KOLLO-557104 format. One line per field, with one value per residue (C-alpha): residue number from 1; y, z, x. Coordinates in steps of 0.1 Angstrom, whole numbers, plus 5000, padded with zeros to 4 digits. Layout:
BEGIN
n [NUM:...]
c2 [Y:...]
c3 [Z:...]
c1 [X:...]
//
This chain:
BEGIN
n [1:2:3:4:5:6:7:8:9:10:11:12:13:14:15:16:17:18:19:20:21:22:23:24:25:26:27:28:29:30:31:32:33:34:35:36:37:38:39:40:41:42:43:44:45:46:47:48:49:50:51:52:53:54:55:56:57:58:59:60:61:62:63:64:65:66:67:68:69:70:71:72:73:74:75:76:77:78:79:80:81:82:83:84:85:86:87:88:89:90:91:92:93:94:95:96:97:98:99:100:101:102:103:104:105:106:107:108:109:110:111:112:113:114:115:116:117:118:119:120:121:122:123:124:125:126:127:128:129:130:131:132:133:134:135:136:137:138:139:140:141:142:143:144:145:146:147:148:149:150:151:152:153:154:155:156:157:158:159:160:161:162:163:164:165:166:167:168:169:170:171:172:173:174:175:176:177:178:179:180:181:182:183:184:185:186:187:188:189:190:191:192:193:194:195:196:197:198:199:200:201:202:203:204:205:206:207:208:209:210:211:212:213:214:215:216:217:218:219:220:221:222:223:224:225:226:227:228:229:230:231:232:233:234:235:236:237:238:239:240:241:242:243:244:245:246:247:248:249:250:251:252:253:254:255:256:257:258:259:260:261:262:263:264:265:266:267:268:269:270:271:272:273:274:275:276:277:278:279:280:281:282:283:284:285:286:287:288:289:290:291:292:293:294:295:296:297:298:299:300:301:302:303:304:305:306:307:308:309:310:311:312:313:314:315:316:317:318:319:320:321:322:323:324:325:326:327:328:329:330:331:332:333:334:335:336:337:338:339:340:341:342:343:344:345:346:347:348:349:350:351:352:353:354:355:356:357:358:359:360:361:362:363:364:365:366:367:368:369:370:371:372:373:374:375:376:377:378:379:380:381:382:383:384:385:386:387:388:389:390:391:392:393:394:395:396:397:398:399:400:401:402:403:404:405:406:407:408:409:410:411:412:413:414:415:416:417:418:419:420:421:422:423:424:425:426:427:428:429:430:431:432:433:434:435:436:437:438:439:440:441:442:443:444:445:446:447:448:449:450:451:452:453:454:455:456:457:458:459:460:461:462:463:464:465:466:467:468:469:470:471:472:473:474:475:476:477:478:479:480:481:482:483:484:485:486:487:488:489:490:491:492:493:494:495:496:497:498:499:500:501:502:503:504:505:506:507:508:509:510:511:512:513:514:515:516:517:518:519:520:521:522:523:524:525:526:527:528:529:530:531:532:533:534:535:536:537:538:539:540:541:542:543:544:545:546:547:548:549:550:551:552:553:554:555:556:557:558:559:560:561:562:563:564:565:566:567:568:569:570:571:572:573:574:575:576:577:578:579:580:581:582:583:584:585:586:587:588:589:590:591:592:593:594:595:596:597:598:599:600:601:602:603:604:605:606:607:608:609:610:611:612:613:614:615:616:617:618:619:620:621:622:623:624:625:626:627:628:629:630:631:632:633:634:635:636:637:638:639:640:641:642:643:644:645:646:647:648:649:650:651:652:653:654:655:656:657:658:659:660:661:662:663:664:665:666:667:668:669:670:671:672:673:674:675:676:677:678:679:680:681:682:683:684:685:686:687:688:689:690:691:692:693:694:695:696:697:698:699:700:701:702:703:704:705:706:707:708:709:710:711:712:713:714:715:716:717:718:719:720:721:722:723:724:725:726:727:728:729:730:731:732:733:734:735:736:737:738:739:740:741:742:743:744:745:746:747:748:749:750:751:752:753:754:755:756:757:758:759:760:761:762:763:764:765:766:767:768:769:770:771:772:773:774:775:776:777:778:779:780:781:782:783:784:785:786:787:788:789:790:791:792:793:794:795:796:797:798:799:800:801:802:803:804:805:806:807:808:809:810:811:812:813:814:815:816:817:818:819:820:821:822:823:824:825:826:827:828:829:830:831:832:833:834:835:836:837:838:839:840:841:842:843:844:845:846:847:848:849:850:851:852:853:854:855:856:857:858:859:860:861:862:863:864:865:866:867:868:869:870:871:872:873:874:875:876:877:878:879:880:881:882:883]
c2 [5135:5151:5132:5100:5100:5093:5068:5037:5056:5066:5029:5017:5044:5035:4999:5006:5029:5005:5032:5021:5023:5054:5071:5061:5078:5110:5113:5105:5131:5157:5153:5151:5181:5207:5215:5185:5151:5121:5091:5071:5041:5039:5043:5012:4993:5003:4992:4958:4954:4961:4940:4910:4911:4883:4847:4859:4890:4919:4925:4959:4973:4957:4974:5007:4999:5003:5039:5050:5047:5070:5095:5102:5106:5076:5068:5035:5025:5025:5007:4982:4977:4972:4944:4928:4936:4927:4889:4880:4904:4893:4856:4859:4874:4847:4820:4835:4835:4799:4788:4809:4794:4758:4764:4783:4752:4746:4779:4773:4809:4818:4855:4852:4828:4853:4881:4860:4850:4887:4894:4867:4880:4916:4908:4886:4915:4940:4936:4940:4971:4987:4980:4994:5028:5059:5067:5049:5017:5033:5007:5030:5066:5079:5058:5079:5071:5034:5031:5049:5026:4996:5009:5015:4981:4963:4980:5001:4984:4996:5032:5058:5066:5104:5108:5084:5105:5137:5122:5110:5144:5161:5138:5145:5183:5183:5161:5177:5143:5143:5127:5096:5087:5092:5068:5044:5043:5035:5005:4994:4994:4975:4947:4945:4942:4915:4895:4898:4892:4860:4834:4834:4865:4889:4880:4885:4919:4930:4917:4937:4967:4965:4956:4974:5002:5017:5021:5041:5061:5070:5079:5105:5117:5122:5144:5161:5199:5202:5234:5231:5228:5192:5170:5149:5124:5096:5103:5103:5069:5056:5068:5052:5019:5021:5026:4997:4974:4978:4963:4928:4908:4926:4918:4882:4876:4890:4868:4837:4846:4852:4826:4851:4881:4908:4938:4930:4927:4960:4976:4964:4979:5012:5012:5006:5036:5059:5061:5047:5050:5019:5024:5026:4997:4975:4986:4980:4947:4935:4946:4927:4896:4897:4900:4871:4847:4849:4848:4817:4791:4802:4772:4739:4707:4718:4752:4747:4742:4770:4800:4832:4856:4888:4873:4860:4894:4912:4888:4891:4928:4928:4897:4918:4941:4912:4896:4929:4931:4895:4899:4930:4911:4899:4864:4860:4836:4814:4818:4786:4805:4829:4799:4786:4820:4820:4784:4792:4821:4798:4774:4775:4810:4827:4846:4860:4870:4887:4905:4917:4930:4947:4963:4976:4992:5008:4983:4963:4984:4979:4942:4940:4959:4934:4905:4922:4925:4889:4878:4895:4878:4844:4861:4861:4827:4817:4781:4763:4728:4710:4721:4758:4755:4741:4770:4795:4780:4780:4817:4827:4806:4816:4853:4851:4834:4858:4888:4874:4868:4903:4917:4897:4905:4942:4955:4960:4996:4980:4964:4989:5015:5049:5045:5053:5062:5051:5016:4986:4977:4945:4913:4909:4945:4940:4907:4921:4950:4931:4895:4891:4889:4912:4922:4949:4944:4930:4913:4907:4871:4882:4909:4909:4903:4868:4863:4859:4847:4817:4797:4799:4788:4758:4746:4750:4730:4703:4703:4700:4673:4652:4622:4633:4653:4691:4701:4732:4740:4772:4776:4812:4813:4848:4839:4805:4823:4848:4819:4797:4813:4809:4773:4767:4781:4756:4727:4738:4741:4707:4692:4708:4696:4660:4660:4655:4632:4642:4620:4638:4672:4659:4650:4685:4702:4680:4691:4728:4726:4700:4721:4758:4769:4802:4784:4772:4807:4822:4795:4800:4838:4834:4808:4830:4859:4834:4818:4853:4856:4823:4812:4788:4758:4765:4767:4730:4722:4754:4751:4714:4726:4751:4724:4701:4729:4736:4699:4693:4666:4634:4622:4628:4641:4678:4706:4716:4732:4719:4715:4750:4765:4746:4759:4795:4787:4772:4803:4826:4805:4804:4842:4845:4821:4831:4855:4832:4802:4821:4832:4796:4786:4763:4759:4753:4732:4719:4746:4744:4748:4781:4794:4816:4803:4839:4864:4893:4880:4877:4895:4909:4889:4870:4885:4916:4951:4969:4998:4975:4959:4994:5004:4971:4972:5008:5001:4972:4994:5021:4996:4982:5015:5010:4998:4964:4950:4929:4960:4981:4955:4953:4991:4991:4965:4987:5018:4999:4986:5017:5045:5075:5095:5067:5056:5091:5102:5071:5073:5111:5100:5077:5106:5129:5103:5107:5131:5123:5144:5117:5093:5120:5127:5090:5088:5117:5100:5067:5082:5103:5071:5052:5081:5077:5048:5075:5109:5129:5117:5114:5150:5164:5146:5157:5194:5197:5178:5167:5199:5222:5200:5201:5239:5249:5229:5241:5206:5193:5222:5204:5176:5202:5211:5203:5179:5161:5194:5204:5169:5171:5205:5190:5160:5183:5204:5174:5158:5191:5197:5161:5163:5197:5188:5184:5147:5139:5157:5134:5104:5076:5043:5010:5003:5036:5033:4997:5005:5009:5035:5069:5092:5127:5141:5161:5184:5206:5181:5187:5224:5236:5269:5290:5326:5340:5314:5323:5360:5350:5326:5352:5378:5353:5345:5382:5411:5435:5441:5461:5441:5405:5385:5351:5324:5321:5335:5326:5298:5282:5285:5250:5238:5259:5250:5213:5217:5203:5224:5203:5211:5249:5250:5229:5250:5282:5272:5261:5295:5313:5293:5300:5337:5338:5320:5346:5374:5360:5370:5337:5322:5285:5253:5260:5292:5274:5248:5276:5290:5255:5251:5283:5277:5243:5259:5284:5257:5235:5264:5273:5238:5245:5224:5232:5253:5263:5262:5297:5311:5304:5326:5358:5389:5403:5373:5386:5414:5389:5363:5387:5394:5358:5362:5332:5344:5381:5379:5395:5360:5348:5378:5374:5337:5341:5371:5369:5394:5390:5411:5448:5442:5414:5438:5465:5440:5427:5462:5471:5440:5443:5479:5469:5443]
c3 [4669:4703:4724:4744:4742:4704:4706:4697:4670:4655:4656:4639:4612:4605:4602:4579:4557:4558:4569:4566:4598:4585:4578:4613:4628:4608:4616:4653:4656:4636:4658:4691:4711:4716:4752:4765:4776:4761:4782:4763:4785:4772:4736:4740:4758:4732:4703:4719:4728:4693:4677:4698:4688:4665:4660:4654:4661:4636:4620:4606:4640:4656:4631:4645:4677:4658:4650:4678:4704:4690:4671:4697:4725:4742:4777:4766:4802:4812:4780:4786:4821:4809:4785:4803:4848:4842:4838:4830:4800:4784:4792:4772:4743:4744:4745:4715:4696:4705:4692:4661:4655:4659:4633:4607:4587:4582:4564:4527:4515:4512:4514:4546:4560:4553:4569:4600:4602:4601:4628:4651:4645:4652:4685:4697:4690:4711:4742:4721:4703:4735:4752:4723:4720:4724:4758:4789:4798:4829:4855:4884:4883:4909:4909:4935:4961:4950:4951:4984:5001:4985:4999:5034:5035:5022:5042:5069:5089:5122:5111:5130:5117:5117:5093:5069:5071:5065:5035:5020:5025:5008:4978:4977:4977:4952:4927:4933:4941:4950:4984:4973:4946:4970:4995:4966:4955:4991:4992:4957:4967:4999:4981:4954:4981:4999:4967:4956:4990:4994:5017:5054:5072:5043:5039:5076:5075:5046:5063:5095:5074:5055:5084:5114:5103:5073:5091:5118:5090:5076:5110:5113:5077:5088:5117:5095:5091:5055:5037:5011:5018:5011:5018:5049:5051:5059:5027:5008:5024:5013:4977:4977:4988:4961:4935:4951:4947:4909:4910:4913:4900:4925:4954:4943:4940:4975:4989:4972:4987:5022:5021:5035:5026:5029:5021:5047:5074:5064:5064:5099:5111:5094:5110:5145:5140:5129:5093:5079:5090:5100:5070:5045:5061:5058:5022:5011:5028:5012:4977:4982:4994:4963:4941:4959:4950:4914:4924:4919:4947:4976:4998:4987:5005:5011:5027:5043:5077:5074:5095:5074:5082:5084:5112:5130:5128:5141:5171:5177:5182:5216:5226:5222:5249:5272:5268:5275:5308:5316:5310:5331:5362:5389:5380:5403:5426:5401:5365:5354:5346:5323:5306:5297:5280:5261:5250:5237:5217:5200:5186:5149:5135:5167:5172:5137:5140:5174:5161:5129:5150:5174:5145:5128:5160:5172:5201:5187:5204:5238:5230:5223:5255:5276:5261:5266:5303:5303:5288:5316:5343:5342:5351:5387:5402:5437:5451:5425:5418:5384:5377:5383:5363:5333:5335:5337:5307:5287:5296:5284:5252:5242:5248:5229:5199:5198:5199:5171:5150:5156:5145:5112:5105:5115:5119:5149:5155:5171:5197:5204:5232:5237:5257:5293:5313:5346:5335:5321:5285:5284:5272:5240:5228:5233:5214:5187:5179:5180:5171:5151:5113:5094:5058:5050:5082:5082:5113:5123:5135:5154:5173:5211:5216:5203:5227:5263:5292:5282:5313:5305:5270:5280:5305:5279:5253:5279:5288:5251:5244:5274:5271:5301:5296:5300:5334:5337:5374:5381:5344:5334:5299:5290:5297:5278:5247:5248:5251:5224:5194:5209:5218:5181:5169:5192:5179:5142:5146:5163:5134:5107:5124:5126:5164:5162:5139:5121:5145:5175:5159:5154:5191:5200:5177:5191:5226:5215:5200:5223:5252:5244:5207:5216:5217:5182:5170:5187:5172:5136:5140:5144:5117:5092:5100:5098:5065:5048:5054:5038:5003:4986:4992:5029:5035:5036:5073:5088:5064:5074:5111:5101:5085:5116:5139:5117:5117:5145:5172:5168:5204:5232:5257:5251:5270:5267:5235:5216:5183:5184:5193:5166:5139:5149:5153:5117:5103:5121:5110:5074:5073:5089:5064:5032:5018:5026:5010:4980:4973:4963:4949:4978:4995:5031:5024:4993:4975:4978:4944:4941:4974:4978:5006:5019:5002:4984:4989:4960:4935:4912:4879:4879:4858:4847:4852:4879:4856:4832:4860:4871:4836:4829:4863:4858:4823:4836:4863:4838:4816:4845:4859:4896:4917:4934:4965:4945:4925:4957:4972:4940:4938:4974:4966:4937:4958:4984:4958:4936:4962:4963:4936:4911:4918:4915:4885:4865:4872:4863:4830:4824:4830:4806:4779:4779:4751:4754:4779:4792:4798:4814:4839:4846:4852:4877:4898:4898:4905:4934:4951:4944:4958:4990:4997:5011:5005:5025:5009:4973:4975:4987:4958:4932:4942:4954:4926:4897:4890:4893:4868:4843:4847:4845:4816:4782:4768:4790:4784:4755:4779:4799:4771:4777:4783:4803:4816:4831:4845:4862:4877:4891:4905:4921:4939:4951:4965:4981:4998:5011:5025:5041:5058:5095:5095:5083:5111:5128:5112:5092:5088:5096:5060:5056:5087:5082:5047:5044:5018:5013:5039:5028:5058:5066:5037:5047:5029:4997:5002:5021:5038:5030:5042:5016:5018:5052:5043:5009:5027:5053:5026:5010:5042:5053:5037:5038:5060:5086:5087:5097:5091:5099:5073:5067:5073:5107:5090:5077:5106:5119:5086:5087:5122:5112:5084:5088:5078:5047:5035:5042:5023:4994:4989:4993:4968:4943:4944:4941:4910:4896:4904:4885:4855:4853:4855:4827:4800:4782:4774:4766:4780:4813:4818:4808:4835:4861:4850:4854:4888:4902:4887:4904:4937:4934:4924:4954:4978:4966:4974:5010:5013:5046:5040:5007:4994:4979:5013:5004:4973:4973:4973:4943:4922:4922:4897:4874:4876:4866:4834:4824:4806:4822:4857:4852:4872:4905:4917:4912:4929:4959:4962:4961:4984:5022:5029:5067:5064:5057:5030:5015:5011:4996:4971:4961:4956:4934:4913:4908:4898:4871:4855]
c1 [4678:4673:4698:4693:4655:4656:4685:4665:4647:4680:4692:4660:4662:4699:4689:4659:4679:4709:4734:4770:4791:4807:4773:4763:4793:4787:4750:4755:4783:4763:4732:4751:4738:4765:4774:4756:4770:4753:4745:4771:4766:4730:4742:4765:4738:4711:4733:4740:4703:4691:4718:4707:4670:4661:4673:4710:4731:4726:4760:4751:4741:4771:4794:4782:4800:4833:4827:4804:4833:4860:4839:4813:4839:4824:4836:4851:4860:4823:4814:4842:4829:4793:4800:4831:4847:4793:4796:4760:4757:4790:4783:4750:4768:4795:4768:4750:4783:4789:4755:4760:4795:4781:4754:4775:4783:4746:4740:4738:4738:4775:4770:4750:4776:4804:4784:4778:4815:4824:4798:4813:4848:4838:4821:4850:4874:4854:4876:4908:4894:4885:4918:4938:4921:4941:4925:4937:4917:4902:4892:4889:4878:4902:4934:4952:4925:4925:4962:4967:4942:4960:4993:4979:4961:4992:5020:5007:4979:4996:4997:4977:4942:4943:4973:4955:4923:4942:4960:4927:4911:4941:4936:4899:4904:4933:4913:4879:4863:4826:4821:4800:4825:4853:4838:4830:4866:4877:4854:4864:4900:4892:4874:4901:4928:4907:4903:4940:4957:4977:4963:4972:4985:4981:4945:4938:4955:4933:4902:4910:4918:4885:4861:4878:4901:4883:4849:4869:4885:4851:4838:4866:4859:4823:4836:4863:4857:4843:4854:4826:4789:4779:4749:4748:4777:4753:4735:4769:4776:4743:4748:4783:4769:4742:4769:4789:4758:4761:4796:4781:4811:4835:4811:4806:4843:4848:4820:4835:4870:4857:4828:4803:4782:4809:4788:4761:4787:4802:4767:4762:4795:4787:4753:4768:4791:4764:4776:4743:4707:4687:4664:4693:4711:4680:4673:4709:4712:4679:4692:4724:4706:4685:4716:4733:4705:4717:4754:4776:4773:4795:4796:4811:4817:4853:4846:4812:4828:4854:4845:4847:4875:4854:4833:4863:4881:4850:4848:4886:4884:4867:4888:4919:4907:4899:4933:4951:4931:4939:4977:4977:4965:4990:5000:5030:5012:4995:5008:4992:4959:4978:4994:4960:4951:4983:4979:4944:4959:4984:4958:4949:4951:4939:4972:4972:4935:4941:4972:4954:4925:4949:4969:4938:4925:4957:4962:4992:5018:5001:4997:5035:5044:5024:5043:5076:5066:5055:5088:5107:5085:5104:5137:5126:5133:5127:5126:5106:5095:5094:5058:5065:5098:5078:5053:5081:5098:5066:5057:5092:5090:5055:5060:5093:5077:5048:5071:5093:5061:5049:5082:5082:5046:5043:5079:5102:5088:5058:5080:5107:5100:5115:5147:5143:5175:5159:5149:5169:5162:5141:5159:5138:5144:5181:5181:5159:5182:5215:5207:5175:5179:5154:5149:5174:5194:5230:5243:5279:5284:5315:5297:5303:5265:5272:5301:5289:5310:5331:5322:5284:5291:5311:5285:5258:5277:5283:5246:5235:5260:5251:5228:5206:5174:5177:5166:5143:5146:5165:5172:5178:5163:5175:5211:5207:5194:5223:5248:5232:5250:5284:5276:5265:5298:5317:5296:5300:5338:5339:5319:5340:5372:5359:5355:5317:5298:5266:5246:5262:5253:5217:5214:5226:5201:5174:5182:5182:5147:5133:5121:5120:5117:5134:5168:5164:5155:5186:5207:5194:5196:5234:5237:5220:5245:5274:5263:5261:5298:5308:5315:5292:5314:5315:5278:5268:5273:5257:5228:5224:5222:5195:5174:5179:5168:5137:5125:5100:5107:5088:5090:5065:5091:5083:5066:5030:5017:5047:5028:5014:5048:5066:5042:5051:5088:5089:5073:5098:5128:5115:5114:5148:5164:5146:5172:5202:5186:5174:5210:5218:5185:5177:5144:5137:5106:5089:5069:5031:5014:4996:5010:5041:5064:5066:5043:5059:5095:5119:5097:5123:5128:5161:5190:5170:5184:5165:5157:5141:5121:5109:5099:5081:5062:5052:5039:5018:5004:4995:4977:4959:4949:4958:4987:4980:4996:5021:5032:5037:5060:5080:5082:5094:5121:5133:5133:5154:5178:5182:5179:5155:5171:5174:5138:5123:5143:5134:5097:5097:5113:5083:5060:5078:5075:5037:5026:4989:4970:4948:4977:4998:4970:4967:5005:5004:4977:4995:5030:5015:5003:5036:5055:5036:5060:5083:5067:5092:5124:5110:5096:5129:5146:5120:5120:5156:5174:5153:5133:5163:5182:5154:5149:5185:5197:5183:5189:5161:5136:5119:5108:5088:5065:5028:5012:5040:5053:5019:5015:5049:5040:5008:5027:5053:5027:5007:5039:5050:5016:5016:5051:5045:5012:5012:5004:5039:5056:5081:5064:5080:5063:5079:5085:5104:5125:5136:5150:5187:5193:5210:5194:5189:5171:5203:5200:5230:5252:5233:5228:5259:5252:5282:5287:5263:5236:5220:5216:5200:5176:5167:5160:5137:5119:5114:5098:5128:5158:5139:5106:5109:5078:5063:5068:5031:4996:4980:4961:4993:5016:5010:5024:5055:5063:5062:5087:5122:5153:5157:5122:5126:5159:5144:5113:5133:5160:5133:5116:5149:5155:5121:5125:5158:5142:5114:5139:5161:5135:5140:5106:5101:5087:5106:5086:5054:5063:5066:5032:5016:5033:5020:4985:4984:4995:4967:4942:4951:4950:4915:4905:4912:4944:4961:4991:5007:5042:5036:5045:5081:5079:5100:5077:5096:5083:5048:5055:5073:5045:5017:5036:5026:4993:4976:4985:4976:4943:4933:4923:4959:4975:4952:4960:4998:5002:4998:4971:4975:5008:5010:5037:5016:4986:5009:5024:4989:4975:5006:5003:4966:4970:4995:4972]
//
């Protein structure tokens, strides 16, 4: 045979000569052209095609599938994808099997019947055979890109675009990913995230991420300085979309989920931004339209009238700009107009659409600042009538609700401003920091912030307990909100001591939630903090008060937009109370089938050790081939609970278990993306604690043998480069800052600088005692200047350790690890990654490194020496001369 051209002839010859499956395997392997890569996808397709010719499947040809996969080094992931992730092909096979099974009893010839039964069994077992092969079941070609996009879309919609671009470019360089496949992987991750996201806010976030943020990311990638000569970026985009068009099941599922033609909308956005030419846009759109004619029906009677989220998000983006302008105008004379705008924002899912669009386009912080300003506006009271008092109460309440909702959806960092000594801290910021319950934040119910002036508390209790309706005129809502917790404590004490009946308490809670929902939120915020401090038998009455405050009023004596405000209030209260109620297994409201009450909350299995949860989740991710949104949230919970060292150490142990090269490589790519949950702290732990322990204890050296040792070296270099790069300077996302866990940013506690340490560090960072040098070459100085003291000390200590290991003359897996580590550093620096941790290597190490055979090359020497310095050039010349 001469390769793929003669494939069908080979199959026909095998059938005519009745080759056994073993003979097939030997002949195929023997005739496989050396040095060439077969089109294995065609081999699988050709076998299936030939087997299906005739009235029934051909069992002999189907049996060749069994041996063609492992012995011909078939890319089983592509084969798997072809016959299974391709619905129409596999459906045809299943239908043929069904017909065959139905007619089996009618076959009189027993031998033929047994052959047919074997054939059915074999075809049915194809998915299982493929999933149990020794190679990983690869579903995505570049899991780091896929998982990193999943992480950003799930947890960091508000993050700045440029750091995301730089991180993606670093992954592209380190993994040598061709531009079209790189872009394809980004889109695949976006569509996967869109399909898997829970309904509601999470789905809107993913929609905004896919249709607004990622096109902007790609626009910056287009402008990004490319180190290598590549074809035009627009052509790369076109090729990526051509590939994407082949993933029909993925696109069909996305279309069904969103109830629209997702790809065509994306193509239009990319065309608007100059990422695709008009001709390519038209051609791709036409191809997708043709494919959709054969897709499952998208519209049903139920969803025919529902407007698709992608279209709504795209329309919401310009609306955000208009609203920002409107809120900026002077409304002191006639605030009624502004109230109309805010009321419109509250209707339906308008607020969540606008917030998602603002978050994806970097406008959310500005949005939040405007509403902080608006919340301050009602403080200023002059002579007012009942109408203006109502408007003022509503402006305060709506802005308060919106700000609480933003905090719970996107994190408090979006709200909080840098402290200014000249200006007073706004009320909402003060309340947020001291009174609002958040995940991972513990409040003290006896804190002075909950104890305002006693006179104000007494008057508020009297007001709430009176039968007359609460008056709005001259009401100072900021003070009322601050007094509400103390008032609730008085009421609770009176109820527990028998002074108040349950009916009297109900009347008070009705008064609290009847006008402004903000009062109910302030009341529940304190009750949640209070309940946390109580035993199980003491929680009944405060939890009853929480339920009373959450139940909407049924009467008509409420302010404007009451229904819309209550919907947001209920969501806010539910998030606040989730942890407290879950502690006792109680629910705030009946569970809706198929819908999580609060997405991604309470993910850890009950009564399971967290180490077991970590191992189980990681093995699931490894089998699947990528990290989905649910898994990222679970990993974040485990990181929060176990701490950085525990989390990193146990995942590194999972990597060191892998003795198969392909699986070890897969683990590296997945761990790298999981470590992006907190790159800085995890890298400091990995390089500052875990590697030194493995390298210094001979009992651990066996675990550093290849392939897991080389894989760990690769992971360490990738993490080091990511944490060193300029885009991490001074940056920590909301998810990292809100976590309460051991902080290791102050590394002096871990590496105490005694009298000898500074001089050792200075000798490392300078050429000799007389000649002080810069830490890096001119091209890398931006990287060095962005490093924290903890990073400098960590890298420097690691290289001091490596230097001592090389000088000890003891060879073993630990020295093999050092070699792999340096090789990966050189490889990444050749890919044009900004900066290199090799700059922290002592000059004296060069002569030791070139004694390792694999590193004894001029190319290696030139990569690891700083040729911009006189001493660097001398050391390079000396090392090369000794080769």
